[in-house]
C-alpha positions as CSV (number, residue, x, y, z in Angstrom):
1,M,167.5,152.2,3.1
2,T,166.3,153.7,0.1
3,P,162.8,152.8,-0.9
4,I,161.9,150.5,-4.0
5,E,160.6,151.9,-7.0
6,L,157.2,149.5,-7.5
7,Y,155.4,149.8,-10.9
8,Y,152.1,148.7,-10.0
9,W,148.7,148.5,-11.0
10,P,145.8,146.7,-8.5
11,T,145.6,143.1,-10.4
12,P,146.5,139.4,-9.1
13,N,150.1,140.1,-9.9
14,G,150.7,143.5,-8.6
15,W,149.2,142.0,-5.4
16,K,152.0,139.7,-5.0
17,I,154.6,142.6,-4.5
18,T,152.6,144.7,-2.4
19,I,151.7,141.7,0.0
20,A,155.3,140.8,0.4
21,L,157.0,144.2,0.5
22,E,154.6,144.6,3.7
23,E,155.4,141.2,5.1
24,M,159.1,141.9,4.1
25,A,158.7,145.6,5.8
26,L,160.8,146.8,2.8
27,P,160.7,150.2,1.7
28,Y,158.9,151.0,-1.6
29,E,157.2,153.7,-3.6
30,V,154.1,153.1,-5.6
31,K,154.1,154.1,-9.3
32,L,151.1,153.7,-10.5
33,V,151.0,152.0,-14.4
34,N,147.5,152.1,-15.7
35,I,146.8,149.4,-17.5
36,G,144.1,150.3,-18.9
37,K,145.1,153.4,-20.4
38,G,148.3,151.5,-21.9
39,E,150.7,153.5,-19.5
40,Q,152.7,149.7,-20.1
41,F,154.0,150.4,-23.6
42,E,155.2,153.8,-22.8
43,P,159.4,153.9,-23.5
44,G,160.5,154.6,-20.1
45,F,158.2,151.6,-18.8
46,L,159.2,149.4,-21.3
47,K,163.1,149.9,-20.2
48,I,162.3,148.5,-16.9
49,A,159.8,145.7,-18.4
50,P,159.9,145.1,-22.4
51,N,157.6,142.5,-22.0
52,N,155.3,145.2,-20.9
53,R,153.6,143.8,-18.4
54,M,153.5,144.9,-14.4
55,P,154.6,144.8,-12.4
56,A,158.5,145.5,-11.8
57,I,160.5,147.4,-9.3
58,V,164.0,149.2,-9.8
59,D,165.8,148.7,-5.9
60,P,168.7,152.0,-5.7
61,D,170.3,149.5,-3.2
62,G,170.6,146.0,-5.6
63,P,173.4,144.0,-5.6
64,D,177.0,145.3,-4.5
65,G,175.1,149.1,-4.2
66,A,174.1,149.1,-7.5
67,S,170.8,149.9,-8.6
68,I,169.1,147.0,-10.5
69,S,165.4,146.7,-12.1
70,V,163.7,143.2,-12.2
71,F,160.7,142.4,-14.2
72,E,158.2,139.3,-14.1
73,S,156.4,138.9,-10.5
74,G,158.0,135.8,-10.0
75,A,161.3,137.0,-10.1
76,I,160.7,140.0,-7.9
77,L,159.2,137.7,-5.3
78,Q,162.6,135.4,-5.6
79,Y,164.6,138.9,-5.4
80,L,162.9,140.3,-2.5
81,A,162.8,137.0,-0.7
82,R,166.6,136.9,-0.8
83,K,166.8,140.2,-0.1
84,S,165.3,140.5,3.5
85,G,166.0,136.9,4.2
86,M,162.3,136.4,4.5
87,L,159.5,133.9,3.1
88,Y,161.7,131.4,1.8
89,G,162.2,128.5,4.4
90,E,165.5,127.7,5.4
91,G,168.0,125.3,3.4
92,E,168.0,123.8,0.1
93,R,164.7,121.6,0.8
94,D,162.7,124.7,1.7
95,R,163.9,126.5,-1.2
96,V,163.1,123.6,-3.7
97,A,159.5,123.3,-2.3
98,V,159.1,127.1,-2.4
99,E,160.1,127.1,-5.8
100,Q,158.3,124.1,-7.2
101,W,154.7,125.8,-5.9
102,L,155.9,129.0,-7.0
103,M,156.6,127.8,-10.7
104,W,153.3,125.8,-10.5
105,Q,151.7,129.4,-9.8
106,M,153.4,131.1,-12.5
107,G,153.1,128.6,-15.4
108,G,149.6,127.3,-14.1
109,L,147.3,129.3,-11.6
110,G,147.7,132.4,-12.8
111,P,147.9,131.7,-16.7
112,M,144.8,129.8,-16.8
113,A,142.7,131.9,-13.8
114,G,143.8,134.7,-15.9
115,Q,141.9,133.0,-18.9
116,A,139.2,132.3,-17.2
117,H,138.5,135.5,-16.4
118,H,138.7,136.5,-19.9
119,F,136.4,134.0,-21.5
120,L,133.8,133.5,-18.4
121,R,133.8,137.7,-17.6
122,Y,135.2,140.1,-20.6
123,A,134.7,138.3,-23.5
124,P,131.2,137.7,-23.6
125,R,130.7,141.8,-22.9
126,L,132.8,142.4,-25.8
127,D,131.7,144.6,-29.1
128,P,131.0,142.2,-30.8
129,P,130.5,139.8,-27.9
130,Q,132.5,136.5,-27.8
131,D,130.9,134.1,-25.9
132,L,132.5,130.7,-26.6
133,P,131.4,127.8,-25.0
134,Y,133.7,125.7,-25.4
135,A,136.8,128.5,-23.9
136,K,134.6,129.1,-20.9
137,D,134.4,125.1,-20.1
138,R,137.8,124.6,-20.9
139,Y,139.5,127.3,-18.6
140,R,136.6,126.9,-15.7
141,A,137.6,123.0,-15.6
142,E,141.4,123.8,-15.6
143,V,141.1,126.2,-12.6
144,A,138.6,123.7,-10.8
145,R,141.2,121.4,-11.4
146,L,144.1,123.7,-10.2
147,Y,142.4,124.3,-6.8
148,G,141.8,120.3,-6.2
149,V,145.5,120.6,-6.2
150,M,145.6,122.9,-4.0
151,D,143.0,121.7,-1.7
152,R,145.1,118.1,-1.6
153,R,147.9,119.9,-0.9
154,L,147.3,121.9,1.7
155,A,145.6,118.7,3.7
156,E,148.8,117.8,4.1
157,A,150.2,120.6,5.0
158,E,149.6,124.6,6.4
159,F,151.2,126.3,4.0
160,L,151.7,125.0,0.2
161,S,155.4,124.4,0.9
162,G,155.0,123.2,4.1
163,D,154.8,124.1,7.9
164,F,156.2,127.7,7.1
165,Y,154.2,130.8,5.0
166,S,156.5,131.9,2.0
167,I,156.1,133.9,-1.2
168,A,154.7,130.7,-2.8
169,D,151.6,131.5,-1.2
170,I,151.7,135.2,-1.7
171,A,152.1,134.0,-5.2
172,C,149.2,132.3,-5.5
173,Y,146.9,134.4,-2.9
174,G,145.6,137.1,-5.2
175,W,144.6,135.2,-8.0
176,A,142.7,132.4,-5.5
177,T,140.5,135.4,-3.9
178,L,139.0,136.1,-7.1
179,W,137.6,132.3,-7.3
180,E,133.9,133.9,-7.7
181,G,134.5,135.5,-10.8
182,Q,136.4,132.0,-11.9
183,E,132.8,130.2,-11.4
184,Q,134.5,127.9,-9.1
185,T,133.6,126.8,-5.4
186,L,135.2,126.1,-2.1
187,D,132.1,123.6,-0.8
188,D,134.3,121.1,-1.4
189,K,137.9,122.5,-0.8
190,P,137.7,122.9,2.8
191,N,141.3,122.8,3.1
192,L,141.7,125.7,0.6
193,A,139.0,127.9,2.5
194,R,141.0,127.7,5.4
195,W,144.3,128.8,3.9
196,L,142.3,131.5,2.0
197,D,141.0,132.5,5.7
198,T,144.4,132.1,7.4
199,L,146.2,134.4,4.5
200,G,143.5,137.1,4.7
201,A,143.7,137.6,8.3
202,R,147.1,138.4,7.8
203,A,147.6,142.6,8.7
204,A,149.9,142.6,6.1
205,V,148.1,141.1,3.6
206,Q,145.5,143.4,4.0
207,R,147.7,146.3,3.8
208,G,149.2,144.8,0.5
209,M,145.4,144.2,-1.1
210,A,144.3,148.1,-0.1
211,V,147.5,149.2,-2.2
212,G,145.6,151.3,-4.9
213,A,142.2,149.5,-4.7
214,E,140.5,152.6,-5.5
215,K,141.6,152.2,-9.0
216,R,140.5,148.9,-9.5
217,K,137.4,149.0,-11.6
218,N,135.7,146.2,-13.7
219,V,137.1,146.1,-17.2
220,A,134.0,144.2,-18.5
221,D,132.4,147.7,-18.0
222,D,135.6,149.7,-20.2
223,K,135.4,149.6,-23.1
224,D,138.4,152.0,-24.1
225,A,140.1,149.6,-21.0
226,Q,138.7,146.5,-23.5
227,K,140.9,148.1,-26.5
228,V,144.1,148.5,-24.9
229,L,144.1,145.1,-22.8
230,F,142.4,142.7,-25.5
231,R,143.9,144.7,-28.7
232,R,140.2,145.2,-29.7
């Protein structure tokens, strides 16, 4: 099998795909896209990911044996699950369960946690500082609400989609591991804490999280990266 080309940087959205590829034992080749240097805006990458966001993949062994490129992390997870026949449950009811929690992450947890990180960690250290109490309170509270949703779900099921591990869990994991940076607590969320421990103990999750880890740094201390990422 020809390796899948993975356009990647070690962020919560990037981790989704490295974890999935490791879980599915699909061969892949990492092509780093340094978002702090603006490599996501290069013409070659934009042909694959027109929204100038990573991750993206190119699978030389796509449908009907022809190469295919896929952007958007949720769409990539669905593609890889169909390709491998793994982590998507069995039957239509399972797939519906997986997809509703995957869409919940794409439309809720990811964007809201991302905004929390921005206004709590990065905005106050911009030049000039943007320390906005309303924004900080709003996104901190919304992330807390979303983690409450997860905790209640995980009180009744081992994983988000039910009694089976799926791409929905993978999609949420990277964001949820950063709960401290989002100024959250797990003291009142024992089921979420249990789920984080369960996933974190998986060898494939550990390998996926380790990809490019040495490249990860605090954007709050990198003024040049801020100019690229926040257009300042």
